[in-house]
FIDREN-861884 format. One record per residue (C-alpha): residue in one letter; x, y, z. Coordinates in nm, 2 decimals, m for minus. Layout:
N
{atom A, {X, Y, Z}}
...
***
This chain:
70
{atom P, {m5.17, m5.65, 11.80}}
{atom R, {m5.54, m5.56, 11.86}}
{atom D, {m5.51, m5.21, 11.69}}
{atom I, {m5.35, m5.35, 11.39}}
{atom I, {m5.62, m5.63, 11.36}}
{atom D, {m5.90, m5.35, 11.40}}
{atom V, {m5.74, m5.14, 11.10}}
{atom A, {m5.73, m5.46, 10.89}}
{atom V, {m6.09, m5.55, 10.97}}
{atom R, {m6.21, m5.20, 10.92}}
{atom A, {m6.03, m5.21, 10.55}}
{atom A, {m6.19, m5.52, 10.45}}
{atom K, {m6.54, m5.48, 10.60}}
{atom P, {m6.67, m5.26, 10.32}}
{atom V, {m6.59, m5.53, 10.06}}
{atom G, {m6.81, m5.79, 10.23}}
{atom D, {m6.80, m6.09, 10.44}}
{atom G, {m6.53, m6.31, 10.29}}
{atom F, {m6.16, m6.42, 10.29}}
{atom Y, {m5.96, m6.11, 10.22}}
{atom G, {m5.58, m6.02, 10.24}}
{atom V, {m5.50, m5.69, 10.38}}
{atom D, {m5.16, m5.53, 10.31}}
{atom L, {m5.06, m5.28, 10.59}}
{atom K, {m4.77, m5.06, 10.63}}
{atom Q, {m4.63, m4.93, 10.96}}
{atom M, {m4.51, m4.56, 10.92}}
{atom P, {m4.21, m4.44, 11.10}}
{atom D, {m4.44, m4.25, 11.35}}
{atom G, {m4.60, m4.59, 11.44}}
{atom S, {m4.92, m4.53, 11.25}}
{atom V, {m5.05, m4.80, 11.03}}
{atom V, {m5.19, m4.75, 10.69}}
{atom V, {m5.37, m4.96, 10.44}}
{atom M, {m5.18, m5.03, 10.12}}
{atom E, {m5.45, m5.26, 9.96}}
{atom V, {m5.72, m5.51, 10.03}}
{atom N, {m5.70, m5.82, 9.82}}
{atom D, {m5.99, m6.05, 9.72}}
{atom N, {m5.78, m6.32, 9.63}}
{atom P, {m5.50, m6.33, 9.87}}
{atom N, {m5.17, m6.54, 9.84}}
{atom L, {m5.13, m6.78, 10.11}}
{atom E, {m4.77, m6.94, 10.15}}
{atom H, {m4.69, m7.14, 10.47}}
{atom G, {m4.40, m7.00, 10.63}}
{atom V, {m4.44, m6.64, 10.52}}
{atom E, {m4.63, m6.54, 10.84}}
{atom D, {m4.46, m6.46, 11.15}}
{atom A, {m4.26, m6.76, 11.26}}
{atom V, {m4.40, m6.75, 11.62}}
{atom A, {m4.77, m6.70, 11.51}}
{atom K, {m4.78, m6.92, 11.19}}
{atom D, {m4.93, m7.22, 11.36}}
{atom E, {m5.20, m7.01, 11.51}}
{atom V, {m5.28, m6.83, 11.19}}
{atom W, {m5.32, m7.17, 11.01}}
{atom A, {m5.54, m7.32, 11.27}}
{atom K, {m5.76, m7.01, 11.26}}
{atom L, {m5.77, m7.02, 10.89}}
{atom L, {m5.86, m7.38, 10.87}}
{atom K, {m6.14, m7.34, 11.15}}
{atom W, {m6.27, m7.03, 10.94}}
{atom F, {m6.32, m7.26, 10.62}}
{atom I, {m6.46, m7.56, 10.83}}
{atom D, {m6.71, m7.29, 10.98}}
{atom R, {m6.81, m7.16, 10.64}}
{atom F, {m6.86, m7.52, 10.49}}
{atom E, {m7.08, m7.62, 10.79}}
{atom Q, {m7.32, m7.34, 10.76}}
***
């Protein structure tokens, strides 16, 4: 969801322009809090949402390709 992505991006932005993992937790009232920002995220295929995992990996690969082409 767009609001979840917004929280994650705002949490990572002060750290810099790079590849970060952002751990979020949804609270019982529906709000989302940042647990931590990881500068060395662990990537394990199959851990992501089963419906979105291919899209996540495609976007990640594109991100790396774009960075290398700069």
